[in-house]
VOKE-161814 format. One record per atom (N, C-alpha, C): residue number from 0; residue in three letters; atom name; x, y, z. Coordinates in nm, 3 decimals, m for minus. Example, Ala and Ser with C-alpha at 12.3 -4.5 7.8 and 13.67 -1.06 7.14 Angstrom:
2
<atom 0; ALA; N; <1.319; m0.569; 0.780>> <atom 0; ALA; CA; <1.230; m0.450; 0.780>> <atom 0; ALA; C; <1.320; m0.330; 0.780>> <atom 1; SER; N; <1.285; m0.225; 0.708>> <atom 1; SER; CA; <1.367; m0.106; 0.714>> <atom 1; SER; C; <1.290; 0.003; 0.787>> 
END
This chain:
149
<atom 0; UNK; N; <m4.376; m8.993; 4.693>> <atom 0; UNK; CA; <m4.408; m8.869; 4.759>> <atom 0; UNK; C; <m4.557; m8.868; 4.796>> <atom 1; UNK; N; <m4.642; m8.919; 4.709>> <atom 1; UNK; CA; <m4.786; m8.922; 4.740>> <atom 1; UNK; C; <m4.814; m9.018; 4.855>> <atom 2; UNK; N; <m4.740; m9.129; 4.862>> <atom 2; UNK; CA; <m4.759; m9.224; 4.971>> <atom 2; UNK; C; <m4.726; m9.159; 5.105>> <atom 3; UNK; N; <m4.618; m9.080; 5.110>> <atom 3; UNK; CA; <m4.582; m9.008; 5.233>> <atom 3; UNK; C; <m4.690; m8.908; 5.269>> <atom 4; UNK; N; <m4.746; m8.841; 5.170>> <atom 4; UNK; CA; <m4.851; m8.743; 5.195>> <atom 4; UNK; C; <m4.975; m8.810; 5.255>> <atom 5; UNK; N; <m5.009; m8.929; 5.207>> <atom 5; UNK; CA; <m5.124; m9.003; 5.261>> <atom 5; UNK; C; <m5.091; m9.056; 5.400>> <atom 6; UNK; N; <m4.970; m9.112; 5.415>> <atom 6; UNK; CA; <m4.929; m9.168; 5.544>> <atom 6; UNK; C; <m4.936; m9.064; 5.655>> <atom 7; UNK; N; <m4.899; m8.941; 5.625>> <atom 7; UNK; CA; <m4.898; m8.835; 5.725>> <atom 7; UNK; C; <m5.023; m8.748; 5.720>> <atom 8; UNK; N; <m5.126; m8.793; 5.650>> <atom 8; UNK; CA; <m5.258; m8.730; 5.645>> <atom 8; UNK; C; <m5.259; m8.592; 5.580>> <atom 9; UNK; N; <m5.162; m8.564; 5.493>> <atom 9; UNK; CA; <m5.165; m8.439; 5.417>> <atom 9; UNK; C; <m5.266; m8.451; 5.304>> <atom 10; UNK; N; <m5.281; m8.570; 5.250>> <atom 10; UNK; CA; <m5.380; m8.600; 5.147>> <atom 10; UNK; C; <m5.458; m8.724; 5.188>> <atom 11; UNK; N; <m5.581; m8.733; 5.142>> <atom 11; UNK; CA; <m5.660; m8.853; 5.169>> <atom 11; UNK; C; <m5.639; m8.952; 5.054>> <atom 12; UNK; N; <m5.673; m9.078; 5.079>> <atom 12; UNK; CA; <m5.667; m9.179; 4.973>> <atom 12; UNK; C; <m5.758; m9.139; 4.857>> <atom 13; UNK; N; <m5.874; m9.084; 4.888>> <atom 13; UNK; CA; <m5.969; m9.043; 4.783>> <atom 13; UNK; C; <m5.908; m8.933; 4.695>> <atom 14; UNK; N; <m5.834; m8.840; 4.756>> <atom 14; UNK; CA; <m5.772; m8.734; 4.678>> <atom 14; UNK; C; <m5.664; m8.790; 4.586>> <atom 15; UNK; N; <m5.586; m8.885; 4.636>> <atom 15; UNK; CA; <m5.483; m8.947; 4.553>> <atom 15; UNK; C; <m5.548; m9.028; 4.441>> <atom 16; UNK; N; <m5.658; m9.098; 4.472>> <atom 16; UNK; CA; <m5.731; m9.172; 4.368>> <atom 16; UNK; C; <m5.782; m9.079; 4.258>> <atom 17; UNK; N; <m5.833; m8.964; 4.296>> <atom 17; UNK; CA; <m5.883; m8.867; 4.197>> <atom 17; UNK; C; <m5.768; m8.817; 4.109>> <atom 18; UNK; N; <m5.652; m8.794; 4.170>> <atom 18; UNK; CA; <m5.535; m8.750; 4.092>> <atom 18; UNK; C; <m5.492; m8.860; 3.995>> <atom 19; UNK; N; <m5.493; m8.985; 4.040>> <atom 19; UNK; CA; <m5.457; m9.099; 3.955>> <atom 19; UNK; C; <m5.555; m9.116; 3.842>> <atom 20; UNK; N; <m5.684; m9.100; 3.871>> <atom 20; UNK; CA; <m5.787; m9.112; 3.768>> <atom 20; UNK; C; <m5.769; m9.005; 3.660>> <atom 21; UNK; N; <m5.733; m8.884; 3.703>> <atom 21; UNK; CA; <m5.710; m8.776; 3.607>> <atom 21; UNK; C; <m5.593; m8.809; 3.515>> <atom 22; UNK; N; <m5.490; m8.871; 3.568>> <atom 22; UNK; CA; <m5.376; m8.911; 3.486>> <atom 22; UNK; C; <m5.415; m9.024; 3.390>> <atom 23; UNK; N; <m5.493; m9.119; 3.439>> <atom 23; UNK; CA; <m5.533; m9.233; 3.357>> <atom 23; UNK; C; <m5.618; m9.191; 3.238>> <atom 24; UNK; N; <m5.690; m9.080; 3.249>> <atom 24; UNK; CA; <m5.775; m9.033; 3.140>> <atom 24; UNK; C; <m5.696; m8.973; 3.025>> <atom 25; UNK; N; <m5.569; m8.941; 3.048>> <atom 25; UNK; CA; <m5.487; m8.882; 2.943>> <atom 25; UNK; C; <m5.431; m8.992; 2.854>> <atom 26; UNK; N; <m5.454; m8.982; 2.724>> <atom 26; UNK; CA; <m5.414; m9.087; 2.630>> <atom 26; UNK; C; <m5.266; m9.081; 2.596>> <atom 27; UNK; N; <m5.214; m8.963; 2.574>> <atom 27; UNK; CA; <m5.074; m8.947; 2.533>> <atom 27; UNK; C; <m4.978; m8.959; 2.651>> <atom 28; UNK; N; <m4.875; m9.043; 2.639>> <atom 28; UNK; CA; <m4.778; m9.055; 2.748>> <atom 28; UNK; C; <m4.710; m8.921; 2.782>> <atom 29; UNK; N; <m4.686; m8.838; 2.682>> <atom 29; UNK; CA; <m4.622; m8.709; 2.710>> <atom 29; UNK; C; <m4.715; m8.618; 2.791>> <atom 30; UNK; N; <m4.846; m8.622; 2.761>> <atom 30; UNK; CA; <m4.943; m8.544; 2.837>> <atom 30; UNK; C; <m4.951; m8.595; 2.981>> <atom 31; UNK; N; <m4.951; m8.727; 2.994>> <atom 31; UNK; CA; <m4.957; m8.790; 3.126>> <atom 31; UNK; C; <m4.833; m8.751; 3.209>> <atom 32; UNK; N; <m4.717; m8.753; 3.144>> <atom 32; UNK; CA; <m4.592; m8.717; 3.212>> <atom 32; UNK; C; <m4.595; m8.571; 3.259>> <atom 33; UNK; N; <m4.642; m8.481; 3.171>> <atom 33; UNK; CA; <m4.652; m8.339; 3.208>> <atom 33; UNK; C; <m4.750; m8.320; 3.324>> <atom 34; UNK; N; <m4.862; m8.389; 3.318>> <atom 34; UNK; CA; <m4.963; m8.376; 3.424>> <atom 34; UNK; C; <m4.908; m8.430; 3.557>> <atom 35; UNK; N; <m4.834; m8.541; 3.551>> <atom 35; UNK; CA; <m4.776; m8.597; 3.671>> <atom 35; UNK; C; <m4.673; m8.500; 3.731>> <atom 36; UNK; N; <m4.592; m8.439; 3.647>> <atom 36; UNK; CA; <m4.495; m8.340; 3.695>> <atom 36; UNK; C; <m4.566; m8.223; 3.761>> <atom 37; UNK; N; <m4.675; m8.179; 3.700>> <atom 37; UNK; CA; <m4.753; m8.068; 3.757>> <atom 37; UNK; C; <m4.809; m8.108; 3.894>> <atom 38; UNK; N; <m4.860; m8.231; 3.906>> <atom 38; UNK; CA; <m4.912; m8.278; 4.033>> <atom 38; UNK; C; <m4.802; m8.280; 4.139>> <atom 39; UNK; N; <m4.683; m8.327; 4.102>> <atom 39; UNK; CA; <m4.572; m8.331; 4.197>> <atom 39; UNK; C; <m4.530; m8.190; 4.240>> <atom 40; UNK; N; <m4.532; m8.096; 4.146>> <atom 40; UNK; CA; <m4.499; m7.958; 4.180>> <atom 40; UNK; C; <m4.603; m7.900; 4.276>> <atom 41; UNK; N; <m4.730; m7.929; 4.251>> <atom 41; UNK; CA; <m4.836; m7.882; 4.341>> <atom 41; UNK; C; <m4.825; m7.948; 4.478>> <atom 42; UNK; N; <m4.785; m8.075; 4.481>> <atom 42; UNK; CA; <m4.765; m8.145; 4.607>> <atom 42; UNK; C; <m4.652; m8.077; 4.685>> <atom 43; UNK; N; <m4.540; m8.051; 4.619>> <atom 43; UNK; CA; <m4.426; m7.987; 4.684>> <atom 43; UNK; C; <m4.461; m7.849; 4.736>> <atom 44; UNK; N; <m4.550; m7.779; 4.666>> <atom 44; UNK; CA; <m4.590; m7.645; 4.708>> <atom 44; UNK; C; <m4.706; m7.647; 4.808>> <atom 45; UNK; N; <m4.758; m7.767; 4.838>> <atom 45; UNK; CA; <m4.868; m7.777; 4.934>> <atom 45; UNK; C; <m5.000; m7.728; 4.880>> <atom 46; UNK; N; <m5.023; m7.749; 4.750>> <atom 46; UNK; CA; <m5.146; m7.697; 4.689>> <atom 46; UNK; C; <m5.235; m7.808; 4.634>> <atom 47; UNK; N; <m5.239; m7.921; 4.698>> <atom 47; UNK; CA; <m5.325; m8.030; 4.653>> <atom 47; UNK; C; <m5.426; m8.065; 4.761>> <atom 48; UNK; N; <m5.548; m8.089; 4.719>> <atom 48; UNK; CA; <m5.651; m8.139; 4.809>> <atom 48; UNK; C; <m5.665; m8.062; 4.938>> <atom 49; UNK; N; <m5.660; m8.134; 5.050>> <atom 49; UNK; CA; <m5.680; m8.074; 5.181>> <atom 49; UNK; C; <m5.550; m8.028; 5.246>> <atom 50; UNK; N; <m5.447; m8.012; 5.164>> <atom 50; UNK; CA; <m5.317; m7.970; 5.218>> <atom 50; UNK; C; <m5.324; m7.827; 5.271>> <atom 51; UNK; N; <m5.236; m7.798; 5.363>> <atom 51; UNK; CA; <m5.225; m7.664; 5.418>> <atom 51; UNK; C; <m5.135; m7.580; 5.329>> <atom 52; UNK; N; <m5.163; m7.451; 5.322>> <atom 52; UNK; CA; <m5.087; m7.359; 5.238>> <atom 52; UNK; C; <m4.985; m7.284; 5.323>> <atom 53; UNK; N; <m4.876; m7.245; 5.260>> <atom 53; UNK; CA; <m4.777; m7.162; 5.328>> <atom 53; UNK; C; <m4.844; m7.034; 5.375>> <atom 54; UNK; N; <m4.814; m6.996; 5.500>> <atom 54; UNK; CA; <m4.873; m6.876; 5.558>> <atom 54; UNK; C; <m5.001; m6.901; 5.635>> <atom 55; UNK; N; <m5.060; m7.020; 5.620>> <atom 55; UNK; CA; <m5.186; m7.049; 5.686>> <atom 55; UNK; C; <m5.164; m7.061; 5.837>> <atom 56; UNK; N; <m5.258; m7.006; 5.916>> <atom 56; UNK; CA; <m5.250; m7.012; 6.062>> <atom 56; UNK; C; <m5.313; m7.142; 6.110>> <atom 57; UNK; N; <m5.242; m7.211; 6.200>> <atom 57; UNK; CA; <m5.287; m7.340; 6.253>> <atom 57; UNK; C; <m5.268; m7.342; 6.405>> <atom 58; UNK; N; <m5.338; m7.436; 6.468>> <atom 58; UNK; CA; <m5.320; m7.461; 6.611>> <atom 58; UNK; C; <m5.253; m7.598; 6.624>> <atom 59; UNK; N; <m5.153; m7.608; 6.710>> <atom 59; UNK; CA; <m5.082; m7.733; 6.731>> <atom 59; UNK; C; <m5.159; m7.819; 6.830>> <atom 60; UNK; N; <m5.186; m7.944; 6.793>> <atom 60; UNK; CA; <m5.266; m8.034; 6.876>> <atom 60; UNK; C; <m5.203; m8.173; 6.884>> <atom 61; UNK; N; <m5.225; m8.239; 6.996>> <atom 61; UNK; CA; <m5.182; m8.377; 7.012>> <atom 61; UNK; C; <m5.032; m8.397; 7.025>> <atom 62; UNK; N; <m4.960; m8.293; 7.065>> <atom 62; UNK; CA; <m4.814; m8.306; 7.079>> <atom 62; UNK; C; <m4.781; m8.360; 7.218>> <atom 63; UNK; N; <m4.685; m8.450; 7.225>> <atom 63; UNK; CA; <m4.647; m8.513; 7.351>> <atom 63; UNK; C; <m4.496; m8.507; 7.368>> <atom 64; UNK; N; <m4.452; m8.557; 7.481>> <atom 64; UNK; CA; <m4.310; m8.566; 7.515>> <atom 64; UNK; C; <m4.243; m8.429; 7.510>> <atom 65; UNK; N; <m4.134; m8.417; 7.436>> <atom 65; UNK; CA; <m4.056; m8.293; 7.436>> <atom 65; UNK; C; <m4.129; m8.179; 7.365>> <atom 66; UNK; N; <m4.229; m8.209; 7.285>> <atom 66; UNK; CA; <m4.303; m8.105; 7.213>> <atom 66; UNK; C; <m4.431; m8.062; 7.285>> <atom 67; UNK; N; <m4.459; m8.124; 7.400>> <atom 67; UNK; CA; <m4.583; m8.094; 7.472>> <atom 67; UNK; C; <m4.591; m7.948; 7.515>> <atom 68; UNK; N; <m4.477; m7.883; 7.535>> <atom 68; UNK; CA; <m4.478; m7.743; 7.580>> <atom 68; UNK; C; <m4.539; m7.649; 7.477>> <atom 69; UNK; N; <m4.541; m7.688; 7.349>> <atom 69; UNK; CA; <m4.601; m7.602; 7.247>> <atom 69; UNK; C; <m4.740; m7.650; 7.204>> <atom 70; UNK; N; <m4.788; m7.758; 7.265>> <atom 70; UNK; CA; <m4.922; m7.808; 7.232>> <atom 70; UNK; C; <m5.025; m7.701; 7.268>> <atom 71; UNK; N; <m5.116; m7.673; 7.176>> <atom 71; UNK; CA; <m5.218; m7.572; 7.198>> <atom 71; UNK; C; <m5.177; m7.434; 7.149>> <atom 72; UNK; N; <m5.051; m7.416; 7.110>> <atom 72; UNK; CA; <m5.007; m7.286; 7.060>> <atom 72; UNK; C; <m5.047; m7.271; 6.913>> <atom 73; UNK; N; <m5.041; m7.146; 6.866>> <atom 73; UNK; CA; <m5.071; m7.116; 6.727>> <atom 73; UNK; C; <m4.941; m7.102; 6.649>> <atom 74; UNK; N; <m4.949; m7.129; 6.518>> <atom 74; UNK; CA; <m4.831; m7.124; 6.433>> <atom 74; UNK; C; <m4.870; m7.087; 6.291>> <atom 75; UNK; N; <m4.771; m7.062; 6.209>> <atom 75; UNK; CA; <m4.790; m7.039; 6.066>> <atom 75; UNK; C; <m4.717; m7.150; 5.990>> <atom 76; UNK; N; <m4.782; m7.199; 5.885>> <atom 76; UNK; CA; <m4.719; m7.300; 5.799>> <atom 76; UNK; C; <m4.615; m7.230; 5.713>> <atom 77; UNK; N; <m4.494; m7.286; 5.710>> <atom 77; UNK; CA; <m4.388; m7.232; 5.625>> <atom 77; UNK; C; <m4.386; m7.303; 5.490>> <atom 78; UNK; N; <m4.383; m7.438; 5.494>> <atom 78; UNK; CA; <m4.381; m7.516; 5.369>> <atom 78; UNK; C; <m4.412; m7.662; 5.401>> <atom 79; UNK; N; <m4.427; m7.740; 5.296>> <atom 79; UNK; CA; <m4.453; m7.883; 5.308>> <atom 79; UNK; C; <m4.334; m7.959; 5.250>> <atom 80; UNK; N; <m4.278; m8.054; 5.325>> <atom 80; UNK; CA; <m4.169; m8.138; 5.278>> <atom 80; UNK; C; <m4.229; m8.269; 5.226>> <atom 81; UNK; N; <m4.241; m8.278; 5.095>> <atom 81; UNK; CA; <m4.310; m8.393; 5.034>> <atom 81; UNK; C; <m4.237; m8.525; 5.060>> <atom 82; UNK; N; <m4.106; m8.522; 5.068>> <atom 82; UNK; CA; <m4.031; m8.646; 5.090>> <atom 82; UNK; C; <m4.051; m8.702; 5.232>> <atom 83; UNK; N; <m4.062; m8.613; 5.330>> <atom 83; UNK; CA; <m4.080; m8.655; 5.468>> <atom 83; UNK; C; <m4.227; m8.658; 5.508>> <atom 84; UNK; N; <m4.313; m8.591; 5.430>> <atom 84; UNK; CA; <m4.455; m8.586; 5.463>> <atom 84; UNK; C; <m4.484; m8.499; 5.584>> <atom 85; UNK; N; <m4.401; m8.398; 5.606>> <atom 85; UNK; CA; <m4.415; m8.311; 5.722>> <atom 85; UNK; C; <m4.426; m8.165; 5.679>> <atom 86; UNK; N; <m4.494; m8.087; 5.763>> <atom 86; UNK; CA; <m4.505; m7.943; 5.743>> <atom 86; UNK; C; <m4.402; m7.873; 5.831>> <atom 87; UNK; N; <m4.330; m7.780; 5.776>> <atom 87; UNK; CA; <m4.243; m7.693; 5.856>> <atom 87; UNK; C; <m4.330; m7.578; 5.902>> <atom 88; UNK; N; <m4.328; m7.553; 6.032>> <atom 88; UNK; CA; <m4.411; m7.447; 6.089>> <atom 88; UNK; C; <m4.326; m7.360; 6.181>> <atom 89; UNK; N; <m4.376; m7.239; 6.207>> <atom 89; UNK; CA; <m4.313; m7.148; 6.303>> <atom 89; UNK; C; <m4.420; m7.105; 6.401>> <atom 90; UNK; N; <m4.399; m7.135; 6.530>> <atom 90; UNK; CA; <m4.497; m7.095; 6.630>> <atom 90; UNK; C; <m4.490; m6.945; 6.652>> <atom 91; UNK; N; <m4.593; m6.892; 6.715>> <atom 91; UNK; CA; <m4.595; m6.750; 6.747>> <atom 91; UNK; C; <m4.488; m6.716; 6.850>> <atom 92; UNK; N; <m4.436; m6.818; 6.918>> <atom 92; UNK; CA; <m4.325; m6.800; 7.011>> <atom 92; UNK; C; <m4.190; m6.823; 6.944>> <atom 93; UNK; N; <m4.190; m6.829; 6.810>> <atom 93; UNK; CA; <m4.068; m6.844; 6.728>> <atom 93; UNK; C; <m3.998; m6.978; 6.740>> <atom 94; UNK; N; <m4.074; m7.085; 6.768>> <atom 94; UNK; CA; <m4.018; m7.220; 6.765>> <atom 94; UNK; C; <m4.042; m7.278; 6.626>> <atom 95; UNK; N; <m3.940; m7.335; 6.566>> <atom 95; UNK; CA; <m3.951; m7.397; 6.435>> <atom 95; UNK; C; <m3.963; m7.548; 6.453>> <atom 96; UNK; N; <m4.065; m7.609; 6.390>> <atom 96; UNK; CA; <m4.090; m7.752; 6.402>> <atom 96; UNK; C; <m4.128; m7.811; 6.267>> <atom 97; UNK; N; <m4.112; m7.942; 6.255>> <atom 97; UNK; CA; <m4.163; m8.016; 6.140>> <atom 97; UNK; C; <m4.264; m8.117; 6.195>> <atom 98; UNK; N; <m4.391; m8.106; 6.151>> <atom 98; UNK; CA; <m4.498; m8.187; 6.207>> <atom 98; UNK; C; <m4.585; m8.248; 6.099>> <atom 99; UNK; N; <m4.645; m8.364; 6.128>> <atom 99; UNK; CA; <m4.742; m8.422; 6.034>> <atom 99; UNK; C; <m4.874; m8.345; 6.039>> <atom 100; UNK; N; <m4.954; m8.360; 5.938>> <atom 100; UNK; CA; <m5.082; m8.290; 5.925>> <atom 100; UNK; C; <m5.174; m8.315; 6.043>> <atom 101; UNK; N; <m5.170; m8.436; 6.099>> <atom 101; UNK; CA; <m5.262; m8.471; 6.208>> <atom 101; UNK; C; <m5.240; m8.384; 6.332>> <atom 102; UNK; N; <m5.125; m8.318; 6.346>> <atom 102; UNK; CA; <m5.098; m8.231; 6.460>> <atom 102; UNK; C; <m5.127; m8.084; 6.432>> <atom 103; UNK; N; <m5.187; m8.055; 6.318>> <atom 103; UNK; CA; <m5.214; m7.916; 6.278>> <atom 103; UNK; C; <m5.362; m7.899; 6.249>> <atom 104; UNK; N; <m5.429; m7.812; 6.323>> <atom 104; UNK; CA; <m5.570; m7.783; 6.301>> <atom 104; UNK; C; <m5.581; m7.644; 6.239>> <atom 105; UNK; N; <m5.659; m7.634; 6.134>> <atom 105; UNK; CA; <m5.680; m7.505; 6.069>> <atom 105; UNK; C; <m5.754; m7.413; 6.165>> <atom 106; UNK; N; <m5.707; m7.291; 6.175>> <atom 106; UNK; CA; <m5.773; m7.192; 6.260>> <atom 106; UNK; C; <m5.880; m7.123; 6.177>> <atom 107; UNK; N; <m6.007; m7.129; 6.222>> <atom 107; UNK; CA; <m6.114; m7.062; 6.147>> <atom 107; UNK; C; <m6.089; m6.912; 6.138>> <atom 108; UNK; N; <m6.137; m6.850; 6.031>> <atom 108; UNK; CA; <m6.118; m6.707; 6.009>> <atom 108; UNK; C; <m6.165; m6.626; 6.129>> <atom 109; UNK; N; <m6.274; m6.667; 6.194>> <atom 109; UNK; CA; <m6.326; m6.593; 6.309>> <atom 109; UNK; C; <m6.224; m6.590; 6.423>> <atom 110; UNK; N; <m6.147; m6.699; 6.442>> <atom 110; UNK; CA; <m6.043; m6.701; 6.546>> <atom 110; UNK; C; <m5.930; m6.606; 6.510>> <atom 111; UNK; N; <m5.895; m6.596; 6.381>> <atom 111; UNK; CA; <m5.791; m6.503; 6.337>> <atom 111; UNK; C; <m5.832; m6.360; 6.368>> <atom 112; UNK; N; <m5.958; m6.327; 6.344>> <atom 112; UNK; CA; <m6.006; m6.191; 6.369>> <atom 112; UNK; C; <m6.007; m6.162; 6.519>> <atom 113; UNK; N; <m6.052; m6.258; 6.600>> <atom 113; UNK; CA; <m6.054; m6.239; 6.745>> <atom 113; UNK; C; <m5.912; m6.217; 6.797>> <atom 114; UNK; N; <m5.817; m6.294; 6.743>> <atom 114; UNK; CA; <m5.677; m6.281; 6.784>> <atom 114; UNK; C; <m5.625; m6.143; 6.749>> <atom 115; UNK; N; <m5.654; m6.095; 6.630>> <atom 115; UNK; CA; <m5.606; m5.963; 6.588>> <atom 115; UNK; C; <m5.672; m5.853; 6.669>> <atom 116; UNK; N; <m5.801; m5.869; 6.701>> <atom 116; UNK; CA; <m5.871; m5.769; 6.781>> <atom 116; UNK; C; <m5.807; m5.760; 6.920>> <atom 117; UNK; N; <m5.779; m5.876; 6.979>> <atom 117; UNK; CA; <m5.717; m5.877; 7.112>> <atom 117; UNK; C; <m5.580; m5.812; 7.106>> <atom 118; UNK; N; <m5.504; m5.838; 7.000>> <atom 118; UNK; CA; <m5.373; m5.777; 6.984>> <atom 118; UNK; C; <m5.386; m5.626; 6.969>> <atom 119; UNK; N; <m5.485; m5.580; 6.896>> <atom 119; UNK; CA; <m5.507; m5.437; 6.877>> <atom 119; UNK; C; <m5.543; m5.369; 7.008>> <atom 120; UNK; N; <m5.624; m5.434; 7.089>> <atom 120; UNK; CA; <m5.661; m5.376; 7.218>> <atom 120; UNK; C; <m5.539; m5.369; 7.308>> <atom 121; UNK; N; <m5.455; m5.473; 7.311>> <atom 121; UNK; CA; <m5.334; m5.471; 7.393>> <atom 121; UNK; C; <m5.243; m5.357; 7.351>> <atom 122; UNK; N; <m5.226; m5.336; 7.222>> <atom 122; UNK; CA; <m5.142; m5.228; 7.172>> <atom 122; UNK; C; <m5.197; m5.094; 7.218>> <atom 123; UNK; N; <m5.329; m5.077; 7.206>> <atom 123; UNK; CA; <m5.391; m4.950; 7.245>> <atom 123; UNK; C; <m5.377; m4.925; 7.394>> <atom 124; UNK; N; <m5.389; m5.029; 7.476>> <atom 124; UNK; CA; <m5.380; m5.011; 7.620>> <atom 124; UNK; C; <m5.238; m4.978; 7.664>> <atom 125; UNK; N; <m5.137; m5.027; 7.591>> <atom 125; UNK; CA; <m4.998; m5.005; 7.628>> <atom 125; UNK; C; <m4.946; m4.869; 7.584>> <atom 126; UNK; N; <m5.010; m4.807; 7.490>> <atom 126; UNK; CA; <m4.961; m4.680; 7.438>> <atom 126; UNK; C; <m5.036; m4.563; 7.501>> <atom 127; UNK; N; <m4.965; m4.450; 7.518>> <atom 127; UNK; CA; <m5.030; m4.330; 7.573>> <atom 127; UNK; C; <m5.141; m4.281; 7.481>> <atom 128; UNK; N; <m5.112; m4.277; 7.354>> <atom 128; UNK; CA; <m5.211; m4.232; 7.255>> <atom 128; UNK; C; <m5.261; m4.354; 7.181>> <atom 129; UNK; N; <m5.336; m4.440; 7.252>> <atom 129; UNK; CA; <m5.377; m4.568; 7.196>> <atom 129; UNK; C; <m5.468; m4.561; 7.077>> <atom 130; UNK; N; <m5.538; m4.451; 7.058>> <atom 130; UNK; CA; <m5.633; m4.440; 6.948>> <atom 130; UNK; C; <m5.574; m4.472; 6.811>> <atom 131; UNK; N; <m5.462; m4.411; 6.772>> <atom 131; UNK; CA; <m5.407; m4.438; 6.639>> <atom 131; UNK; C; <m5.365; m4.584; 6.620>> <atom 132; UNK; N; <m5.314; m4.646; 6.730>> <atom 132; UNK; CA; <m5.272; m4.786; 6.719>> <atom 132; UNK; C; <m5.392; m4.878; 6.698>> <atom 133; UNK; N; <m5.497; m4.853; 6.773>> <atom 133; UNK; CA; <m5.617; m4.933; 6.758>> <atom 133; UNK; C; <m5.678; m4.913; 6.620>> <atom 134; UNK; N; <m5.680; m4.788; 6.574>> <atom 134; UNK; CA; <m5.734; m4.760; 6.440>> <atom 134; UNK; C; <m5.653; m4.832; 6.334>> <atom 135; UNK; N; <m5.521; m4.837; 6.351>> <atom 135; UNK; CA; <m5.435; m4.907; 6.255>> <atom 135; UNK; C; <m5.464; m5.057; 6.255>> <atom 136; UNK; N; <m5.482; m5.114; 6.375>> <atom 136; UNK; CA; <m5.513; m5.257; 6.385>> <atom 136; UNK; C; <m5.647; m5.288; 6.318>> <atom 137; UNK; N; <m5.745; m5.201; 6.339>> <atom 137; UNK; CA; <m5.876; m5.224; 6.278>> <atom 137; UNK; C; <m5.870; m5.210; 6.126>> <atom 138; UNK; N; <m5.789; m5.114; 6.075>> <atom 138; UNK; CA; <m5.772; m5.103; 5.929>> <atom 138; UNK; C; <m5.710; m5.229; 5.872>> <atom 139; UNK; N; <m5.614; m5.289; 5.944>> <atom 139; UNK; CA; <m5.552; m5.413; 5.900>> <atom 139; UNK; C; <m5.654; m5.526; 5.893>> <atom 140; UNK; N; <m5.745; m5.529; 5.993>> <atom 140; UNK; CA; <m5.850; m5.629; 5.991>> <atom 140; UNK; C; <m5.941; m5.613; 5.871>> <atom 141; UNK; N; <m5.980; m5.491; 5.845>> <atom 141; UNK; CA; <m6.070; m5.465; 5.732>> <atom 141; UNK; C; <m6.005; m5.500; 5.600>> <atom 142; UNK; N; <m5.872; m5.481; 5.591>> <atom 142; UNK; CA; <m5.800; m5.512; 5.468>> <atom 142; UNK; C; <m5.767; m5.660; 5.457>> <atom 143; UNK; N; <m5.791; m5.734; 5.564>> <atom 143; UNK; CA; <m5.760; m5.878; 5.561>> <atom 143; UNK; C; <m5.615; m5.908; 5.594>> <atom 144; UNK; N; <m5.539; m5.810; 5.642>> <atom 144; UNK; CA; <m5.398; m5.828; 5.676>> <atom 144; UNK; C; <m5.384; m5.869; 5.822>> <atom 145; UNK; N; <m5.429; m5.988; 5.856>> <atom 145; UNK; CA; <m5.424; m6.034; 5.994>> <atom 145; UNK; C; <m5.293; m6.106; 6.013>> <atom 146; UNK; N; <m5.209; m6.053; 6.096>> <atom 146; UNK; CA; <m5.079; m6.113; 6.127>> <atom 146; UNK; C; <m5.082; m6.168; 6.268>> <atom 147; UNK; N; <m5.002; m6.267; 6.295>> <atom 147; UNK; CA; <m4.994; m6.320; 6.431>> <atom 147; UNK; C; <m4.903; m6.232; 6.513>> <atom 148; UNK; N; <m4.934; m6.223; 6.640>> <atom 148; UNK; CA; <m4.855; m6.139; 6.729>> <atom 148; UNK; C; <m4.728; m6.206; 6.771>> 
END
């Protein structure tokens, strides 16, 4: 599973080496086994090293052929498939895909805020009484509840 994660750039070789070193430092085989199981669970949950987390907003990059139509779109990470070394994602246009890490760029927090602000302005412009909608969008921003449109 770790080899697939490295092959698909979910983890770096250095991160896997650090995990291996941590296991090697444990003297008791039972401790080593428990630690290895914990590492595998964290890998399956996408919580190791530079892995992406479920719910994280990403931009799709470098997609070709039949997937080129969604290249440049934004998506949310659903989960990481450790056996295949791929992330399951859902685009903002509701397309479900499984992609390697190299095709997913983390969206900086500032881009998330700009996206939410633009969505809030669109909502306000479309509604007769736009003030409450815009105020609601801004409250969501302040609370950190930035959702994709």
